N, C-alpha and C positions, 0 to 999 in steps of 0.2 A: 273296318275296325270300329268297335264300340268301346268307349272308354268312359268311366266315371272319374271325374276329377276331384281331388282333395277328399278322398274317402275318410270319413270320421271327423272331418272339419266342416265341410260344406256339403249339404245334401242336395239332391235333385240337380246336379250339374253334370250334364251328359255331353259327350263328344262322339259324333259318328262320322266316319270317313270311308269312302270307297271310290276307287277309280279304275279305269280300264286302260290298257296299253296295246297298241298294234304297231308292229314294226316289220319292214320288209326291205331288203336290198339297201340298207344303210339309211333308211328314212323311218322315223318313228313318230307316233302320235300318242299323247296322253290326254285323257278326257275324263270328266267327272261322271260318276254314277249318281242316281237320285237318292243319295244317302248321306250327304255331307252337311251336317248341322251341328250347332253348339247351343244347347238349351241350358239356361241358368235361371232357377227360381229364387231370385234374391229375397222376395217377400217372406219366404218361410225360414230365413236364416237369422234374422235379427229382430229383436223385440222392441222395435222403434216404429211409431206410426208412419214416419216418412218412408219406410221401406215396405209397408204393408201393400200387397198386391203388385209389387214391382217384379216383373219377369222379363227376361230377354230371350230372344231366339235369333241366331245368326246363321245364315247360309252362305257358303262360299263355293265358287266354281273356278277351276284352273284348267286352261287348255294349253297344251304344249306341242310344238313341232320341233323336232331336232333332225339334223342331217349330218351324216358322217362324210364331210367334204373330201377327205383324203381318198375315199373309195371312188370318187368320180374324177380324180386328178390323174392325168397321164404322166407317169414318172418313168424315166429310163432306168437303166441298171445302176441305181443309186441305193446302196444297201441302207444308208442312214434314213433317207426319206421313205423308203419302202417299209421301214420299221416304225414309222411315226403315224399315228392316227390323229386327225384333227376334226373336231365336231363343233357345230354351232347350233344353239337352240334359242327359242323365244317363247315366252309364256304370257298369256293374258289372264288376269285374275279379276273376278267380279264378286263383290261382297255386298250382302244386304243384311242390315241389322234392324231388328224390330224390338223395341223396348217400350215399357209403359209410358215413357216420356216422349216418344216419337220414333220415327224411322230414319235410318241413315243408309247411305250406299256409297261405295267407292269402287273404282276400277283403275288398274294400272298394268304396266308392262314390265317384265323382267327379261333381260337378255344375258346369255351366258355362253361361254366357250370352254372347251376342254382339250388338252393335249395329252396323249398317252404314248409313251415310248416303250416299245417291246425290246428290252435289252437281250432277252434270250434269242429272239429272231436275228438281231443284228450280229451277235457273236456266234450264232449257229449252235446254241445249246438245245438240242432236240429233246433231251430227257428232263429239262427243267423249264419252268416258266417264271420269268422275272420281269415285272413291269413297273414303271413309274408314271405318275399322272399329275397334271397341274390343271386346276380349274379356277375360273373367274366368272363372277356374276354381278351385274349391275342391276339393282332393284329399284322399283317405284319410279320408272321413267314414263314419259308421256303424261297422260292425265293422272294427276296425283292428289286429287282433292277428296275430302270426305264431305258429302252434302246431305243436309237434312230435308231437302226438297222445299225449304222455306227461305232460301237465300243464304243460309249459314254454311260456310265452307271452311275447311281447315286443310292446309297443305300437308301432304304426307312427306316424310323425309326420304331423301335418296340415300342409299348407302351401298357399299361395296363388300362383297363376300368373296374370299379367295382361300384356296387351300391346296394341299398336295397329298399324295399318297404313294405307298409302295406296296407291291404284292409279289409274293413268291410261292411256288408250289413244287412238290416233289411227286413224281408219278408212282402209281402202284406197281407198274410193270418192272420197276427197278429192283424190287425185292422178289424173293422166291414165293410167289403165290400162284394159284391156279389161274388159267387163262380166263374163265368166266368171271372171276372176281375182278380182274383187271379190266375186263370189258364193261362191267356194270359200274365199277368204282375206279375210274381211271386216275383220280387224284388221291394219293395217300394222305398227304397233309398239306395244308396251306396256311400261310401267315400273312397278315396285312396290317398296315398302320396308316392312319390318316390324321391330318392336322388342318384346322380351319380357323379363319379369323374374320372379323367384321370391322369395317371402317366406316363410321357415320359421317354424313355430310358436314354437319356443323359442330361436331364434338370430337374431342380427342379420346374416344372411348377405347378401353382395353377389354375386348370381348373375344374369347378364343375357346376352342375345344379341341381335344385330340382323343384318339382311342385306337384300340387294336382288336384283332380277331384271330382266333386259331380254329381251323377247321380240320376235321378228320373224315376222310373218305367222301368229302363234299356232301356230308350228311349231317354230322353233328358239329355244332359251332358254339364257342364260348367267346363272349365279348366283354370288354371293359373300357370305359371312357371317363373323361373329365371335362366339365364345362366351367368356365370362370368369367364373371363379369365384375371387374374390380370396382367400377363406378357404382354399380348397384349392390355391391357387397354380397354377391352370389357366388357360391362355390359348390358345385354338385358333382357327385360321383354316380356312375351308372354301371351296373352289371347285367348281363343278359345271356340267354341261350337261344339257339336256333336249331330247327330240325327241318331237313329237306329230303323228301322222298321223290326220287326221280327215276323214270324209265328211259335211260339214255338220252335225257333232255328232250324227249318227244312229248312226254306229259310229266309234269312235276307239281308237287304240293309243298308249300313252305309255310312254317309257323314260327313266330318269333315272340319271345317274352323278355322283358327287361324291367329292371327296378331302378328308379332314380332317387338318390338320397339328397334331400334339401337340407344342407347343414345349417343354414341360417335360421330355419324354423323347426329344426329337429323333426322332419317329416319325410316320408318316402311315398313315391307314386309308382304304381305298376302300369305297364303297357303291354298290350297283346295285339298282334295282327297276324293275318294269314293271307296267302296268295296262291292262286292256281295258274299254271302256265301250260299253254299248248303251242307246239311248233307245228303249224298246219302243213308246212312244206315237208317236214320229216314224216308227218303222219301220212301224207299223200304218197311219198316214196316208199313207206313201209307197207301200205296196203295195195300198192299198184302191182 
């Protein structure tokens, strides 16, 4: 993803992000690609001598490993536990900031867990999919300092993020369509909703967000969300669209666009990202 921040307000502020993901048999890895930077040319924005020549460049890398623990648990004929997925993940983040006034670096750990309950499996609803999920992440644990390399350090705050979501879908085969359409587009319509909150270590902050998505044929998506930070007097709305082109989930391409409206400064920011997905196991089975 390549992004220009605050178009029309601040020039030469660019954000680049790219990452890779590999998963197999309930274990997944996320790793950064050599493209994650944030460049901000402050000196060209303000006509004050103190800002002249001031420029910043920040690089950040995040490495994640996650394990679907429920896949490795031996459970007898318990329909409730067999319909429950339990995952645990840990992320290491390394950030380097270079500005005209000096260089800074920080590193920290995040740890999170997620529970997903497949109601449709528990109740035996074969033609429908209904799932609920609950997530919890504790951020900035372990080494949490920002260092300038000259003995100056500042402690990073710990905080907790948690949220829940619901998802439901209706299959294409449930209506009178030809078999090829149902094979290539098994999901006719899907609806999801999620809510998230943040709780900071030393503050009674009220920061939350929620949003929903409607999908058609698992190809076209419309999304709408809201973010609110009462202490910071921030209230933002987001609208977006998504397009996913998939060959039976063997190979897939996905592109997403969204626009965030900043009510407090009467401004909007556009975002665009894309992703390519390959299922090498399915590719092997297909060509074998």
